[in-house]
GULUM-38615 format. One line per field, with one value per residue (C-alpha): x, y, z; residue in one letter. Coordinates in nm, 2 decimals, decimal comma. Example, Ala and Ser with C-alpha at 12.3 -4.5 7.8 and 13.67 -1.06 7.14 Angstrom:
% residues 2
X: c(1,23:1,37)
Y: c(-0,45:-0,11)
Z: c(0,78:0,71)
residuo: c(A:S)
This chain:
% residues 800
X: c(0,55:0,56:0,70:0,97:1,10:1,13:1,31:1,59:1,64:1,69:2,06:2,14:2,13:1,88:2,01:2,25:2,35:2,57:2,84:2,90:3,26:3,28:3,09:2,97:2,73:2,83:2,52:2,47:2,52:2,19:2,03:1,84:1,52:1,61:1,37:1,66:1,78:1,46:1,43:1,78:1,71:1,38:1,55:1,80:1,53:1,32:1,61:1,68:1,56:1,37:1,68:1,91:1,66:1,63:2,01:2,03:1,84:2,08:2,38:2,60:2,92:3,27:3,33:3,03:3,07:3,34:3,41:3,26:2,94:2,94:2,99:2,70:2,45:2,55:2,47:2,38:2,61:2,81:2,97:3,24:3,11:3,28:3,51:3,53:3,84:3,97:4,03:3,94:4,20:4,05:4,40:4,48:4,69:4,50:4,63:4,44:4,12:4,17:4,26:3,93:3,74:3,88:3,79:3,43:3,38:3,53:3,32:3,01:3,07:3,14:2,91:2,57:2,41:2,10:2,19:2,10:2,26:2,56:2,51:2,83:2,82:2,91:3,09:2,96:3,16:3,12:3,37:3,20:3,50:3,74:3,82:3,90:3,88:4,21:4,55:4,73:4,40:4,33:4,11:3,89:3,71:3,37:3,05:2,99:3,32:3,25:2,92:3,11:3,29:2,97:3,18:3,00:3,29:3,53:3,29:3,26:3,64:3,64:3,40:3,61:3,93:3,74:3,60:3,95:4,08:3,79:3,87:4,22:4,08:3,84:3,52:3,22:2,98:3,00:2,74:2,77:2,68:2,47:2,22:2,06:1,94:2,04:1,79:1,93:2,31:2,30:2,26:2,57:2,58:2,56:2,90:2,77:2,53:2,64:2,40:2,08:1,96:1,83:1,92:2,29:2,26:2,10:2,36:2,65:2,50:2,43:2,79:2,93:2,70:2,84:3,20:3,15:2,95:3,03:2,79:2,49:2,57:2,94:3,02:3,24:2,97:3,01:3,31:3,68:3,73:3,38:3,18:2,81:2,69:2,42:2,21:2,12:1,93:1,58:1,45:1,44:1,75:1,85:1,52:1,47:1,32:1,60:1,86:1,84:2,00:1,76:1,48:1,14:1,06:0,72:0,51:0,30:0,43:0,44:0,64:0,88:0,92:0,99:1,30:1,42:1,31:1,43:1,78:1,67:1,54:1,88:2,05:1,81:1,85:2,22:2,16:2,22:2,18:2,10:1,93:1,96:1,66:1,68:1,68:1,44:1,06:0,83:0,53:0,55:0,63:0,98:1,12:1,23:0,86:0,71:0,55:0,39:0,74:0,96:0,72:0,46:0,69:1,04:0,93:0,59:0,65:1,03:1,06:1,35:1,42:1,73:1,75:1,67:1,91:1,85:2,08:2,25:1,97:1,73:1,46:1,47:1,34:1,01:0,71:0,66:1,00:1,33:1,67:1,58:1,22:1,08:0,87:0,72:1,03:1,04:0,67:0,72:0,97:1,31:1,52:1,82:1,84:2,16:2,18:2,54:2,54:2,20:2,20:2,14:1,82:1,68:1,76:1,59:1,29:1,24:1,27:0,99:0,78:0,80:0,71:0,41:0,28:0,35:0,58:0,44:0,67:0,60:0,75:1,05:1,11:1,07:1,34:1,58:1,52:1,62:1,94:2,03:1,96:2,22:2,47:2,41:2,46:2,78:2,91:2,90:2,69:2,92:3,25:3,36:3,65:3,76:3,82:4,21:4,19:3,98:4,10:4,30:4,28:4,61:4,76:4,84:5,02:4,68:4,60:4,68:4,83:4,97:4,68:4,42:4,59:4,60:4,22:4,19:4,41:4,21:3,89:4,04:4,14:3,81:3,62:3,79:3,54:3,68:3,45:3,67:3,99:4,13:4,40:4,63:4,55:4,71:5,02:5,30:5,59:5,90:5,70:5,79:5,47:5,39:5,15:4,97:4,70:4,70:4,50:4,76:4,97:4,68:4,56:4,30:4,13:4,14:3,98:3,69:3,47:3,46:3,84:4,01:3,76:3,39:3,43:3,77:4,03:4,11:4,45:4,51:4,83:4,99:5,18:4,84:4,84:5,15:5,17:4,92:5,00:4,89:4,79:5,11:5,32:5,14:5,20:5,57:5,64:5,44:5,60:5,95:5,89:5,78:6,10:5,95:5,95:5,71:5,75:5,51:5,42:5,10:5,08:5,17:5,50:5,78:6,13:6,12:5,80:5,64:5,50:5,17:5,02:4,79:4,58:4,42:4,15:3,80:3,58:3,71:3,61:3,27:3,02:2,64:2,45:2,77:2,80:2,45:2,46:2,22:2,34:2,58:2,81:3,17:3,28:3,65:3,86:4,20:4,18:4,01:4,29:4,56:4,39:4,34:4,70:4,84:4,61:4,74:5,10:5,03:5,06:4,82:4,62:4,45:4,19:4,15:3,84:3,79:3,43:3,16:2,90:2,87:2,91:2,88:3,24:3,18:3,45:3,71:3,60:3,63:3,98:4,11:4,22:4,11:3,88:3,85:3,59:3,81:3,55:3,71:3,97:4,12:4,46:4,58:4,65:4,85:4,51:4,46:4,80:4,73:4,45:4,62:4,93:4,73:4,85:4,49:4,20:3,94:3,63:3,44:3,08:2,88:2,63:2,48:2,37:2,62:2,47:2,48:2,35:2,42:2,10:1,95:1,76:1,85:1,94:1,88:1,78:1,86:1,66:1,90:2,21:2,54:2,64:2,38:2,41:2,64:2,86:3,23:3,49:3,76:4,11:4,08:3,78:3,92:3,61:3,58:3,37:3,16:3,23:3,01:2,80:2,99:2,70:2,61:2,39:2,47:2,84:2,77:2,58:2,89:3,01:2,79:2,58:2,62:2,97:2,90:2,58:2,48:2,82:3,03:3,22:3,11:3,36:3,59:3,53:3,82:3,82:4,13:4,28:4,55:4,80:4,81:5,02:5,06:4,93:4,76:4,53:4,75:4,65:4,36:4,09:3,98:3,60:3,61:3,73:4,05:4,26:4,51:4,67:4,93:4,66:4,44:4,14:3,96:3,67:3,48:3,17:2,84:2,50:2,23:1,97:2,18:2,52:2,79:2,58:2,72:3,05:3,15:3,43:3,66:3,89:4,15:4,24:4,41:4,30:4,13:3,91:3,73:3,61:3,71:3,56:3,79:3,54:3,31:2,95:2,83:2,55:2,50:2,63:2,37:2,52:2,32:2,50:2,46:2,68:2,81:3,02:2,98:3,25:3,50:3,66:3,58:3,48:3,45:3,38:3,61:3,43:3,63:3,95:3,84:3,49:3,48:3,15:3,16:2,99:3,06:2,72:2,54:2,71:2,64:2,28:2,26:2,40:2,14:1,90:1,96:2,02:2,00:2,09:2,30:2,27:2,57:2,50:2,66:2,49:2,74:3,02:3,07:3,22:3,14:3,39:3,47:3,61:3,49:3,70:3,61:3,86:3,86:4,06:3,94:3,84:3,51:3,30:3,02:2,86:2,78:2,54:2,54:2,69:2,53:2,53:2,21:2,09:1,90:1,74:1,97:1,98:1,88:2,02:2,24:2,07:2,19)
Y: c(3,17:2,94:2,60:2,64:2,96:2,78:2,49:2,70:2,87:2,56:2,54:2,85:2,90:3,16:3,29:3,58:3,92:4,21:4,42:4,77:4,85:5,22:5,54:5,87:5,86:5,57:5,36:5,05:4,70:4,58:4,26:4,27:4,24:4,47:4,75:4,98:4,97:5,12:5,36:5,50:5,53:5,70:5,96:6,04:6,07:6,30:6,55:6,53:6,79:6,68:6,77:6,55:6,26:6,27:6,29:5,95:5,81:5,96:5,76:5,94:5,81:5,94:6,09:6,33:6,49:6,63:6,62:6,97:6,84:6,57:6,83:7,04:6,77:6,48:6,19:5,87:5,67:5,68:5,44:5,40:5,29:5,01:5,26:5,50:5,57:5,82:6,16:6,04:5,76:5,42:5,26:5,45:5,28:5,15:5,44:5,68:5,49:5,50:5,87:5,94:5,73:5,95:6,27:6,17:6,03:6,33:6,56:6,36:6,38:6,75:6,91:7,01:7,34:7,35:7,04:6,80:6,46:6,37:6,05:5,90:5,81:5,47:5,37:5,09:4,90:4,62:4,36:4,08:3,84:3,99:4,36:4,38:4,76:4,77:4,69:4,40:4,27:3,89:3,81:3,52:3,31:3,45:3,30:3,06:2,89:2,89:2,72:2,44:2,37:2,31:2,40:2,64:2,65:2,76:3,03:3,15:3,18:3,37:3,61:3,65:3,73:3,97:4,15:4,20:4,34:4,58:4,70:4,78:5,06:5,19:5,08:4,97:4,79:4,53:4,50:4,12:3,84:3,81:3,53:3,53:3,20:3,24:3,07:3,18:3,17:3,44:3,68:3,89:3,84:3,46:3,44:3,63:3,34:3,03:2,80:2,76:2,55:2,75:2,46:2,52:2,90:2,93:2,78:2,94:3,28:3,25:3,13:3,44:3,66:3,49:3,53:3,90:3,99:3,71:3,44:3,52:3,46:3,54:3,83:3,98:3,98:4,30:4,38:4,37:4,16:4,20:4,44:4,49:4,24:4,28:4,01:4,10:4,16:4,11:3,94:3,76:3,92:3,58:3,51:3,78:3,69:3,60:3,67:4,04:4,24:4,48:4,31:4,16:3,85:3,70:3,41:3,30:3,49:3,18:2,99:3,28:3,30:2,93:2,98:3,34:3,42:3,09:3,19:3,49:3,32:3,16:3,50:3,66:3,38:3,43:3,79:3,98:4,35:4,49:4,37:4,54:4,58:4,44:4,65:4,42:4,42:4,15:4,10:4,46:4,64:4,76:4,61:4,96:5,05:4,72:4,75:4,40:4,25:4,50:4,53:4,26:3,97:4,08:4,22:4,05:3,70:3,68:3,90:4,11:4,40:4,55:4,82:4,80:4,98:5,06:4,99:5,24:5,49:5,20:5,42:5,64:5,34:5,33:5,44:5,82:5,86:6,03:6,01:6,33:6,26:5,93:5,92:5,59:5,40:5,52:5,45:5,10:5,01:5,13:5,29:5,42:5,57:5,48:5,81:5,83:6,18:6,34:6,34:6,71:6,72:6,41:6,54:6,87:6,70:6,45:6,71:6,91:6,60:6,52:6,88:6,88:6,54:6,34:6,13:6,07:6,16:5,81:5,65:5,87:5,80:5,42:5,43:5,64:5,40:5,10:5,28:5,38:5,03:4,89:5,16:5,07:4,70:4,77:4,98:5,31:5,48:5,41:5,58:5,80:5,63:5,74:5,47:5,48:5,42:5,10:4,74:4,63:4,98:5,07:4,73:4,69:4,36:4,21:4,29:3,98:3,82:3,47:3,33:3,50:3,38:3,03:3,04:3,17:2,90:2,63:2,78:2,78:2,41:2,30:2,48:2,32:2,10:1,82:1,76:1,53:1,33:1,07:0,99:1,29:1,42:1,44:1,57:1,33:1,41:1,51:1,60:1,89:2,09:2,38:2,64:2,82:3,08:3,45:3,40:3,17:3,46:3,71:3,76:4,02:3,77:3,50:3,74:3,86:4,17:4,37:4,36:4,69:4,83:4,77:4,57:4,43:4,32:4,57:4,73:4,57:4,38:4,17:4,48:4,58:4,26:4,25:3,93:3,74:3,42:3,36:3,02:2,99:3,09:2,84:2,56:2,66:2,63:2,31:2,13:2,23:2,10:1,77:1,74:1,86:2,18:2,43:2,67:2,96:3,00:3,21:3,13:2,76:2,77:2,54:2,43:2,08:1,88:1,89:1,59:1,78:2,13:2,31:2,56:2,84:3,04:3,18:3,48:3,84:4,01:4,18:4,29:4,33:4,41:4,44:4,06:3,98:3,74:3,64:3,28:3,06:2,96:3,05:3,25:3,33:3,07:3,13:2,83:2,61:2,69:2,60:2,27:2,17:2,26:2,05:1,76:1,76:1,76:1,47:1,67:1,57:1,87:2,00:2,27:2,52:2,72:3,06:3,17:3,33:3,07:2,73:2,77:2,56:2,46:2,13:2,20:2,27:1,97:1,74:1,87:1,84:1,53:1,68:1,97:2,17:2,44:2,68:2,96:3,29:3,18:3,52:3,59:3,24:3,05:2,79:2,64:2,54:2,38:2,19:2,00:1,96:1,81:1,59:1,76:1,82:1,59:1,72:1,76:2,05:1,98:2,19:2,43:2,50:2,27:2,26:2,31:2,03:2,24:2,59:2,79:3,11:2,96:2,91:2,58:2,53:2,18:1,83:1,82:1,86:1,92:1,78:1,77:1,82:2,01:1,80:1,66:1,66:1,39:1,27:1,26:0,88:0,88:0,84:0,70:0,81:1,11:1,07:1,29:1,60:1,78:2,08:2,25:2,59:2,82:3,14:3,09:3,08:3,40:3,61:3,92:4,10:4,39:4,58:4,73:4,91:4,85:4,85:4,98:4,71:4,66:4,35:4,06:4,14:4,52:4,75:5,11:5,32:5,66:5,81:6,08:6,39:6,33:5,96:5,69:5,36:5,29:5,42:5,29:5,08:5,17:4,86:4,85:5,20:5,36:5,53:5,84:5,85:6,18:6,16:6,09:6,37:6,14:6,07:5,83:5,79:5,59:5,78:5,68:5,72:5,46:5,25:5,26:5,34:5,22:5,50:5,69:6,05:6,13:6,43:6,49:6,76:6,95:6,72:6,39:6,09:5,83:5,54:5,18:4,88:4,54:4,25:4,13:4,35:4,28:4,51:4,76:5,12:5,27:5,39:5,59:5,72:6,04:6,36:6,67:6,83:7,12:7,32:7,24:7,54:7,39:7,13:6,78:6,49:6,12:5,91:5,59:5,30:5,42:5,71:5,84:6,16:6,30:6,66:6,66:7,03:7,18:6,86:6,87:7,25:7,19:6,89:7,09:7,10:6,87:6,57:6,22:6,19:5,93:5,95:5,70:5,67:5,50:5,46:5,78:5,99:5,73:5,51:5,18:5,20:4,93:4,80:5,11:5,46:5,73:6,07:6,35:6,70:7,02:7,17:7,05:6,87:6,66:6,43:6,11:5,77:5,51:5,27:5,20:4,93:4,81:4,75:4,68:4,96:5,00:5,11:5,49:5,55:5,90:5,97:6,15:6,32)
Z: c(-0,16:-0,47:-0,41:-0,68:-0,50:-0,17:-0,33:-0,48:-0,15:0,05:-0,01:0,20:0,57:0,69:1,03:1,06:1,20:1,09:1,26:1,13:1,03:1,01:0,94:1,08:1,38:1,61:1,54:1,75:1,61:1,48:1,38:1,04:1,24:1,53:1,57:1,68:1,33:1,19:1,48:1,42:1,04:1,11:1,32:1,05:0,79:1,01:1,00:0,63:0,38:0,06:-0,14:0,07:0,06:-0,32:-0,35:-0,18:-0,48:-0,74:-0,86:-1,11:-1,27:-1,17:-1,51:-1,49:-1,15:-0,92:-0,55:-0,53:-0,68:-0,41:-0,14:-0,28:-0,36:-0,13:-0,37:-0,19:-0,41:-0,73:-0,97:-1,23:-1,57:-1,77:-1,94:-1,64:-1,43:-1,18:-1,32:-1,67:-1,68:-1,72:-1,68:-1,35:-1,09:-0,78:-0,57:-0,79:-0,74:-0,36:-0,38:-0,55:-0,30:-0,02:-0,20:-0,27:0,08:0,26:0,05:0,14:0,52:0,56:0,82:0,70:0,77:1,00:1,18:0,90:0,95:0,75:0,54:0,38:0,02:-0,12:-0,44:-0,67:-0,93:-1,18:-1,05:-1,23:-1,26:-1,01:-0,96:-1,32:-1,37:-1,19:-1,34:-1,15:-1,01:-1,03:-1,33:-1,25:-1,51:-1,61:-1,47:-1,75:-1,66:-1,29:-1,37:-1,53:-1,20:-1,00:-0,70:-0,46:-0,22:-0,49:-0,61:-0,25:-0,23:-0,56:-0,40:-0,09:-0,29:-0,51:-0,20:-0,06:-0,38:-0,41:-0,05:-0,16:-0,37:-0,11:-0,30:-0,10:-0,34:-0,61:-0,89:-0,88:-0,91:-1,23:-1,16:-1,50:-1,64:-2,00:-2,24:-2,57:-2,62:-2,89:-2,60:-2,56:-2,18:-2,19:-2,03:-1,72:-1,66:-1,47:-1,66:-1,85:-1,56:-1,26:-1,03:-1,11:-1,10:-0,76:-0,53:-0,72:-0,71:-0,34:-0,28:-0,45:-0,24:0,07:-0,05:-0,11:0,20:0,44:0,56:0,76:1,13:1,08:1,32:1,05:0,78:0,58:0,79:0,70:0,39:0,26:0,04:-0,05:-0,32:-0,59:-0,74:-1,10:-1,31:-1,18:-1,37:-1,71:-1,85:-2,00:-2,15:-2,42:-2,76:-3,00:-2,73:-2,78:-2,49:-2,33:-2,52:-2,46:-2,25:-2,32:-2,18:-1,89:-1,58:-1,36:-1,62:-1,65:-1,27:-1,25:-1,46:-1,42:-1,06:-0,93:-0,83:-0,63:-0,31:-0,26:-0,30:-0,07:0,19:0,16:0,27:-0,06:0,03:-0,31:-0,63:-0,97:-1,20:-1,55:-1,87:-2,04:-2,07:-1,93:-2,16:-2,29:-1,96:-1,88:-1,56:-1,43:-1,42:-1,34:-0,99:-1,00:-1,02:-0,84:-0,55:-0,54:-0,64:-0,52:-0,19:-0,14:-0,25:-0,20:0,11:-0,01:0,23:0,08:-0,19:-0,56:-0,78:-1,15:-1,44:-1,67:-1,75:-1,74:-1,60:-1,91:-2,12:-1,92:-2,12:-2,07:-1,90:-2,00:-1,83:-1,63:-1,56:-1,43:-1,12:-1,26:-1,16:-0,80:-0,77:-0,91:-0,65:-0,77:-0,49:-0,67:-1,01:-1,20:-1,40:-1,52:-1,68:-1,65:-1,27:-1,22:-1,43:-1,26:-0,92:-0,98:-1,14:-0,87:-0,59:-0,77:-0,80:-0,43:-0,35:-0,58:-0,46:-0,78:-0,56:-0,21:0,07:0,22:-0,09:-0,09:0,28:0,21:-0,06:0,16:0,45:0,23:0,13:0,48:0,61:0,36:0,46:0,83:0,77:0,57:0,86:0,68:0,95:1,24:1,33:1,04:0,86:0,52:0,27:0,28:0,66:0,63:0,65:0,34:0,18:0,01:0,06:-0,31:-0,26:-0,22:-0,59:-0,78:-0,47:-0,49:-0,28:-0,51:-0,83:-0,69:-0,64:-1,00:-1,14:-0,95:-1,10:-1,45:-1,42:-1,28:-1,55:-1,85:-2,03:-2,25:-2,54:-2,75:-2,70:-2,94:-2,69:-2,74:-2,39:-2,15:-2,34:-2,30:-2,07:-2,27:-2,58:-2,81:-2,85:-3,08:-2,94:-3,22:-3,27:-3,21:-2,88:-2,72:-2,58:-2,55:-2,19:-2,30:-2,53:-2,27:-2,02:-2,24:-2,17:-1,85:-1,83:-1,78:-2,03:-2,07:-2,40:-2,31:-2,57:-2,84:-2,80:-2,46:-2,49:-2,22:-2,08:-1,93:-1,72:-1,50:-1,30:-1,52:-1,72:-2,07:-2,19:-2,38:-2,08:-1,87:-2,12:-2,17:-1,79:-1,74:-2,04:-1,94:-1,59:-1,74:-1,94:-2,27:-2,47:-2,61:-2,90:-2,96:-3,33:-3,38:-3,75:-3,70:-3,88:-3,76:-3,86:-3,71:-3,69:-3,34:-3,15:-3,13:-3,16:-2,92:-3,12:-2,91:-3,08:-3,02:-2,99:-2,96:-2,64:-2,61:-2,34:-2,32:-2,64:-2,85:-2,81:-2,94:-3,24:-3,50:-3,50:-3,31:-3,60:-3,52:-3,82:-3,76:-3,95:-3,81:-3,58:-3,84:-4,09:-3,84:-3,74:-4,10:-4,18:-3,90:-3,99:-4,35:-4,21:-3,98:-3,66:-3,38:-3,25:-2,93:-2,99:-2,70:-2,77:-2,60:-2,59:-2,39:-2,50:-2,67:-3,04:-3,36:-3,42:-3,60:-3,86:-3,59:-3,39:-3,69:-3,76:-3,40:-3,21:-2,88:-2,82:-2,49:-2,41:-2,22:-2,19:-2,08:-1,82:-1,73:-1,60:-1,49:-1,81:-1,61:-1,51:-1,88:-1,89:-1,57:-1,75:-2,08:-1,91:-1,68:-1,36:-1,28:-1,39:-1,63:-1,42:-1,59:-1,70:-1,94:-1,78:-2,13:-2,41:-2,70:-3,05:-3,30:-3,59:-3,73:-3,76:-3,64:-3,35:-2,98:-2,83:-2,46:-2,36:-2,46:-2,78:-3,07:-2,85:-2,96:-2,59:-2,31:-1,99:-1,76:-2,04:-2,00:-2,05:-1,82:-1,96:-1,96:-2,19:-2,54:-2,70:-3,06:-3,17:-3,48:-3,78:-3,75:-4,02:-4,15:-4,34:-4,20:-4,41:-4,20:-4,27:-4,65:-4,65:-4,72:-4,55:-4,31:-4,43:-4,10:-4,06:-3,73:-3,53:-3,16:-3,05:-3,22:-3,54:-3,74:-3,78:-4,07:-4,04:-3,93:-3,82:-3,90:-3,88:-4,10:-4,02:-4,25:-4,56:-4,50:-4,74:-4,65:-4,35:-4,07:-3,73:-3,63:-3,38:-3,19:-3,18:-3,32:-3,00:-2,91:-2,91:-3,20:-3,12:-3,40:-3,65:-3,52:-3,45:-3,13:-3,12:-2,80:-2,69:-2,70:-2,57:-2,83:-2,73:-2,50:-2,33:-2,59:-2,88:-3,09:-3,14:-3,12:-3,37:-3,34:-3,64:-3,65:-3,97:-4,22:-4,05:-4,21:-4,05:-4,20:-4,21:-4,43:-4,48:-4,55:-4,80:-5,00:-4,92:-5,19:-5,19:-5,09:-4,76:-4,51:-4,23:-3,93:-3,81:-3,61:-3,67:-3,35:-3,48:-3,80:-4,05:-4,08:-4,39:-4,65:-4,53:-4,77:-4,78:-5,00:-5,11:-5,25:-5,41:-5,62:-5,55:-5,34:-5,19:-5,07:-4,73:-4,63:-4,71:-4,60:-4,26:-4,22:-4,29:-4,06:-3,76:-3,48:-3,67:-3,45:-3,60:-3,97:-4,24:-4,55:-4,83:-5,05:-5,38:-5,72:-5,82:-5,63:-5,56:-5,87:-5,78:-5,40:-5,29:-4,95:-4,78:-4,68:-4,54:-4,39:-4,47:-4,34:-4,39:-4,06:-3,71:-3,70:-3,45:-3,55:-3,43:-3,59:-3,46:-3,75:-4,09:-4,31:-4,66:-4,85:-5,20:-5,37:-5,71:-5,99:-6,02:-5,65:-5,57:-5,28:-4,99:-4,67)
residuo: c(M:K:A:F:L:W:A:S:A:A:C:V:A:L:A:G:C:T:V:P:Q:S:G:V:E:N:L:P:V:A:Q:A:T:D:T:S:E:D:A:R:I:A:D:L:I:S:R:M:S:V:E:R:K:V:A:Q:L:I:Q:P:Q:I:N:S:F:T:A:E:D:M:R:R:Y:R:F:G:S:Y:L:N:G:G:N:G:G:P:Y:G:N:E:Y:A:E:A:S:E:W:L:K:L:A:D:E:M:Y:L:A:S:V:E:P:M:P:G:G:E:P:V:I:P:T:M:W:G:T:D:A:V:H:G:H:T:N:I:I:R:A:T:I:F:P:H:N:I:A:L:G:A:T:R:D:A:D:L:V:R:R:V:G:E:A:T:A:V:E:I:E:V:T:G:I:D:W:N:F:S:P:T:I:A:V:A:Q:D:D:R:W:G:R:T:Y:E:S:Y:S:E:D:P:A:I:V:A:P:L:G:A:A:L:V:E:G:L:Q:G:R:K:G:D:P:N:R:L:G:A:G:H:V:I:A:T:A:K:H:F:F:G:D:G:G:T:D:Q:G:V:D:Q:G:E:V:T:G:D:I:E:V:L:K:A:I:H:A:A:P:Y:P:A:A:I:A:A:G:V:E:T:I:M:A:S:F:N:S:I:N:G:E:K:M:H:G:N:K:S:L:L:T:D:V:L:R:G:E:L:G:F:D:G:L:V:V:G:D:W:N:G:H:G:Q:V:A:G:C:T:N:T:D:C:P:Q:S:L:L:A:G:L:D:I:Y:M:V:P:D:D:W:K:G:L:L:E:T:T:V:A:Q:V:K:D:G:T:I:P:M:A:R:L:D:E:A:V:T:R:I:L:R:V:K:M:R:A:G:L:L:G:D:M:V:Q:P:S:K:R:P:N:A:G:D:Y:A:L:L:G:S:A:D:H:R:A:I:A:R:E:A:V:A:K:S:Q:V:L:L:K:N:N:G:I:L:P:L:K:K:G:A:N:I:L:V:A:G:S:A:A:D:D:I:A:Q:A:S:G:G:W:T:L:T:W:Q:G:G:G:D:L:D:N:S:Y:F:P:G:A:T:S:I:W:K:G:L:E:T:A:L:K:E:G:G:G:S:A:T:L:S:P:D:G:Q:Y:S:S:K:P:D:A:A:V:V:V:F:G:E:E:P:Y:A:E:F:A:G:D:R:K:H:L:G:F:T:D:E:E:G:L:G:L:L:R:K:F:K:A:E:G:V:P:T:V:A:V:F:L:S:G:R:P:M:W:V:N:R:E:M:N:A:A:D:A:F:V:A:S:W:L:P:G:S:E:G:A:G:V:A:D:V:L:T:G:A:T:P:A:T:G:K:L:G:F:S:W:P:A:T:C:D:F:G:P:L:N:G:P:D:G:A:L:F:P:V:G:Y:G:R:A:L:T:D:T:S:P:T:A:Q:L:D:E:D:C:A:P:L:L:A:G:P:T:R:A:L:F:E:A:G:R:L:A:D:G:T:F:A:F:A:V:K:P:N:V:E:G:E:G:E:Y:L:A:Q:M:R:G:D:L:T:D:A:G:V:T:V:R:G:Y:D:R:D:A:Q:E:D:A:R:E:V:Y:M:R:A:G:S:R:F:G:L:R:Q:D:R:D:S:G:G:A:Y:R:I:A:Y:E:V:V:T:R:P:A:A:P:V:A:L:R:V:G:E:D:A:V:V:N:L:T:D:H:F:A:L:A:L:G:K:G:W:R:E:M:L:I:T:D:A:C:A:P:G:L:G:N:R:I:R:F:E:T:E:G:D:I:T:F:R:I:S:S:I:T:R:E:D:V:A:E:G:T:P:C:S:F)
């Protein structure tokens, strides 16, 4: 094995054993190397039909199949997507999650005809910063914040608490930790990476594995209080060109391995049972079909003996594959297809390919062996115990328990990175502090993506987070305890001048490709306006910046007396207050280089960094910070030309729905998703080329749905669309204030023609303006994957 791989594994002990917890067939306790393990699995496989073997490889999502489907097909595993919840309710109480876990498990273990062995299913979930699909769960800081702590023991305790809360809902398997080494902070998943330095990533990723699964050698490993962990995404997901999610990674393979494969030996040595394949390509070859890396490197060089699971329809991106037909992935080394919705077609195709020899039986048996081995180690092949009867299941007091919230608060405090302090911090005891900014009392914004919903934020107000503490509430309590006072004023207004102001601002939540950025300049000016206002009024300020990555914030840093990189702290805002008031020292250190300039390129490394990896002040460090350059060409480029693209609304673009016979813009749809029943509009995520990169729009008769830019970027509108149902009554597009384009005949013609584009120019919509609005007199369903503005030659006709 390469020297660099051994070096990064050295921090983890290698010895260990497992003790099964529960399951179906009273299997003996087995060491990972015990031949009895393989003998028992071989016996099970020898009695399984091809159909049941292939079903072990198929992983659908809960919104696309029923317990009856589980009973019939016996899927080896299943998952809940980022916006998926039991019985179609993504905000379901924990008891509903446990109820569904029981239903699916019991369906999977009903007796099989012909003496075929019963193999229990297992449920996988994305609990990437706590069990955050669940209301009341503890929301830990995202990985970028944990990387700033450099505290492996703390990360291990985060994993332990997360595992317990997952067990409460009867779920077996966590798709975490992400051990990507992000090399371009424009990437929308940067906050899922601990650091740009693999030497920081490796021990923290291994620690989370140990927290989730238990340490090797612990007799309770994968027993009560533990779940299956997943290291992801193998590999190079943080190294794509220009930071594009699901993009291309190029370069000498040994150089790439030295960065992006480096954390995996530590995770494997820690005993990680599953590894997830990356969406991206390595030098032109999609990882889901890359045998040289999935098999030769991962299993040959690194010695991984667990299972490899795919990502959301990642196999469908392999050359020559579709979501329902991809033997290439299995032959390359994938063991489980994550096929959220097209599971039936893939199952049938794969069965046929085994029977006609396209997929050798030996390869199928190898994949099933790996899956059953993980189930055995996790105790799922022992005495049959349904999820609700297992340790911690149904103990809802464990969700967001005081002990778990204390760990999260500690993690928040240790992750705060102080970048500037002119002496205002710590806040003086007895001071009167104004807390400003719309993010100050917004738990959803402080938590970021992968929080209750896939993208997070949106219309999630604090009522969705019972038991959580916003940054404002944490400050209010801490300041009162110190003899001072705090006043919340989102817009910065006050009647009596405060001693100081804390301004909380930052990025709106996002996840995956929806968070990809062209540059690192922070464009929202709410925080900047407040900081400059207070400066002009002689009020000292502390800037608390919420973000999933370092960003160019020179203007805000110049205007503030102290600046704190708070990352995405989650549900325990009191941890921020602990540092600002001096109750806890500022010990956080950057895991990523902080940009000094605002341009369209990446910055990872010391050259050109304003602050390098490892920078972070103590509260006692009040040395002056030089005035920073405030020139930023991307910020001067004007409004964006893409209103909706890659599943996300652009900054300054708003989606809305209007009730029949009501004027104005009605209600807003956060990230162009939601069910506004009163307005007669439902907009749901739809997969065109990637997960929820498009929207399906259902409009009832008389409803209106549209988008508006806060500043007019000018140009024609280009809309990529697909018509799902034939219009039964007139459908129109209102452009600007007065222009109306009749779409009825165009939509009727487009039905069944797949994706098309319409170009709306001055020729059919004089004036254009900054708003478009669909209006219908009958029920209609259509899809949109992008809406952009572009300059066209004068006289260019409209087209559909």
